[in-house]
N, C-alpha and C positions, 0 to 999 in steps of 0.2 A: 609168536614164533614168526621168523622171517620166511616168506615164501617166494621172494623174487629170485632172479637168476644169480645175483651176487652172493646169496647165501651159500652157494656151492664153492665160492672162493675164500671162505673163511679159513683161517690158519689151522693147519693140522696140529695135533699134539706133537710135542717135540720128539723126534725119532730117536732111537737108540744111537749111541755114539758110534760113528763109522770110523774105523781105523784107516788112516791113509796108507797107501802103498809104502813098503819099506824097501831099502836097498838090500835085497837078498843077493845070494851068490849068483843066481841065475840072471838077475838084473845087472849086477856088476859085470858079469861076463859079456852080456849083450852090449853094455856101455863100452867096454874095452874093445870089442870087435868092431863096433861102429866107429869108434874114434880112430882105430887103425885104418879102416876103410876111408875115412875122411882125409887123413894125412896122406894116404896113398894117392888119392885123386889130386890133391894139391901138388904133390911132388911130380906126378905124371904130367900135369899141365905146365909146371915150372920148367921141366926139362924138354918140353915139346915132344913127348913120346908118341906112341901109336894112338893114344887117346885123342890127341890134338888132330891127328890125321883122320880119325873117325869123325870128329866134329866137322871137319871140312867136307868129308864125303856126304854126310847127312845134309849139310847146309846146301851143297851144290845139287843135291837130289831134288830139292825144293818140294817138300811134301804138299804144300798148299797148292801147287800147280798140278800135282799128280791126282789129288782127290779134291777138286774144288767144290763138289756137291755138299761136303760137310763143313765148309768154311763158315757159313752163316750160323750154324748150330754151335760150333766151337768158339765163335766170338762171344756168345752168351755164357757158355760153359766156363770160360776162363775167369768169370767173375767169382767163381767159388774159390779162387786163390788170391783175390784181392783183399788186402787187409781191412780196409774200411767197411765194406758191406758184410764180410764174414764176421769180423769182430763185433759189429753191431748186432747181428742176428744171434750169435752165440751169447753175447752179454745179456740180451733181453731174456733168453731162456734161463741162464744161470742166475740172473737177478730175481726172476720169479721163484726159482728153487731156493734161493737164499731167504726170501720172504716167507716161504712156506715152512722152511726147516729151521728158522730162527738162527741162522749162521751166515757169516760173511765168507766162509772158506771158498765156495765156488767162484765168487767174483775175485777174491784175492789171488786164487790160483791162476785164473785166466790172466790177471794183470801181471803176475810174476812171470808167467810163461811168455807173454808178449814182450815184456821188458828184456828178458834174456834173449829173445829172438832179435830184437832191434839192436842190442849191444853186440852180440856175437856175429850175426850175419852182416850187420852194417860195418863192423870193423874190418872184416875180411874183404868185403866189397871195395871199401875205400883203399885198403892197403894194397890189394892186387891190381885194382884199376883196369880190369879187362873190358875190352870193347865187345859189343854184341855182333851177331852175324851181319846185320844190316849196315854196320859201320866199320866192318873189317877193311883193312888197308892192304894186306899182303897175304896171298894164298899160302897156306901151310904155317902161318905164324900163329902163336898163342895169343897175340894181341894183349899182352899183359903190360901193366904200368903205362897205360896210354890215356888215363883219365876217365875210364869207364866205371860202371858200377853194376856189372852184370853177373859176376861170379862170386858166390853161388846164386842160384835162382831164388829170389825172394818170394815169388808166387808159390813155388813148390814147398819151400820151408814153411811158409805161412799156412798152406793147406794142411801140412802134417800137424802143425801145432794147434791150429784153431779147431779143426775137427777131431784131432786126437785128444783134446782136453775133455771132450764129452765122454770118451771111453775111460779116461783116467779118473773122472769123477763119478763113474757109474757105481751104483750101490749094490748090484748083484753080479756074480760071475757071468751069468748068461747075457745080461745087458752089456757087460764089458766086452765079451767076445763079439757080439753083433756090431757094436759101435766101433771096435777096433778094425773089423773087416770093412765097415763102411768108410772110415777115415782113410784106410789104406787105398781103397779103390778110388776115392775122390782125389787124394793127393797124387796117385799114379796118373790119373787122367789129366789133372791140371799140368803136371810136368810134361807129359807127352804133347799136350796141346800147345805149350810154349815152343816146343821143338817144331811142331807142325806149322805154326804161324811164323817161324823164323825169328822169334824174339830172343831165343836162348840157344846156346850150344848144348849138345847132349851132356857134356861134362858139367855144365852149370846145373842141370837137373839132377844128376847123380849126387853132386855135392849138396844141393838143396835138400834132397831126401835125407842124407846123412846128418845135416845140420839140424833139421827139425826133429829127427829121431833122437839125437843126443840130448836135446832139451827135454823131450818127454821122458827119457830114461833117467835124467838127472834131477827131475822135479822132487823126488823124495828128500833130497838133500836140502831143499828149500822149505820143507814143511815146518820145521821149528820156527823159522822166521815168519812164516804165514800165521802160525798160531800166536806168536807174540804180537804181531800187528793187529790181529783180530781182537785180542784181549785189550790192547791199548785203545783201539777205536771204541769199544764198548765202555771202557772206563771214562773216556772223554765224553761220551754221550750221557753217562750217568751224572758226571760233574755238571754238565750244562743243564740237565733237568733239575738238579738240586740247587743251582745257583740262584741266589736271591730269596730263597724260602726262609721265613723266620724260624728260629730255633725254638721249639716248644719248651715251656717251663713245666717242671714236674711239681705239682702242689704237694704239700706235706699235710697229712691229716692231723687234726688236733689230738694231742696225746700220743701220737705215733712216733716211731723212731725218726730222728733227724740225721742228716749226713754229718759225718765227723768233720770237724774243722781242722785244718793244718795247724801245727804248733806256732804260737805267736812268738816272734823274736824278742829276746830280752831287751828291756828298756824302751819298748815301743808302746805308746798309749793308744794306738789305732788298732782296733780288733781286726783280725784277719778273717776274711770270709772264704767259705768254700767255693770252689769254682762251680759246683752244682747249684749253689744258691744265688749266684750272681744274677741270672735272668729274673728270678723271683724278687730279689732285693731291688733291682732296678725298676721293676714294675711297681713295687710298693712305694718306692720313692717318688715315682711319677704321679701315682694316685694321690699321695700326701700333698705334693706340691699343687695339684689341681684343686684339692679341697681347700688348701690354704688361700689360694687366689679367690675361690668362690666366697669364703668367709670374709675375706678382706673387702669385697665389694658391698657387703651388707653392714648396717650399723652394729656397733658392739652390743652384746647382750650379756646378761648375767647368767653364770652357770647355774644349773638347777640345784646343785649342792650348796651354793652360796646364797640362795634366796631366803628371805625372812619368812618363817612359817606364819601363816595367816589362820587365826582362830575364828571360827564362825560366830556371828553375833547372837545367835539364838539357837534354838533346837532345830535339828534337821528334820524332825518329824512334822508332818503336816498338821495344822491345827484341827482339833476335834472338840465338839461341844461337850462331851462327857469327860474329857481329860482335863486334868488340872496340872498346871506347871509344878515342877519339883520345888519343894520348900513352901508351897502355898497351903491354904486351908481348904479342905474339901467342903463343898456345900452340903447343907443338911438335906437328908433324904426324908421324904414323907413317910409317915408310919402308916402301915396298912391297917385297916380295920378301925380307924378313928379312935 
């Protein structure tokens, strides 16, 4: 029995099947409300409404100058919204879970969520081209279509998705509640930190929260694709493991039933062999050829059945003084008593 520390890391028995979240009516209602909020923010920025005015007021307030004592801490806290470090940390945890639970679903779900995040948020960033507060050119302007990539906030959306995926993959309702609260607090803090540092407008953060929440609410629609991708990966793994292995031949016992042969076509002199017997026939043919080459290397000899029988020249019994050969005259015996 293993007694080292790695014995604790042995694989667990396969857990019961965990049903992924479904698109219930409650989730669909939340998705629709979040989508409406998303579109409302985009329209408010496009028409330079009161939201753009609020963006400028917060920017000119310069929070980083009002509370400089927390600037050093928030410089480190903002890392919780950067995609590289957070995705690496969460991927390590989900990879360990995948190994323990014999499933690729945690890693595939994280990959699907990050892919959706890159496509949706990246497309809106490039399409609207908004400049950040530090690069603004005209006070009161929305700074759209100017070659920027600041709207929506990628840090905020990434924090919602990366930390929210832990709550999405939780196996118990209690863990899901705790992790949902934790991800909400972290993403809220990351968004406000970007406003404090002056790297994003307030509307950027609002749209980033909505973008990340839309991805988390819409993940159940991607679950069938995740299931098919997992099955395909496992099938490819099994094919690679079995590649190059010899096909075992099934021996047939003497006197036992033999596989049925397919019907032989009319007019053909070549017997048709069953596919099940092909490996065995091939092996027998190889062995026969080997024996033929071995016999060919030795001088020819006469088969036992063709040898001339040899008759022994005499009796096979050992000679004895008192025994007389057959057909001979027995010696005279002395008469007792004279």
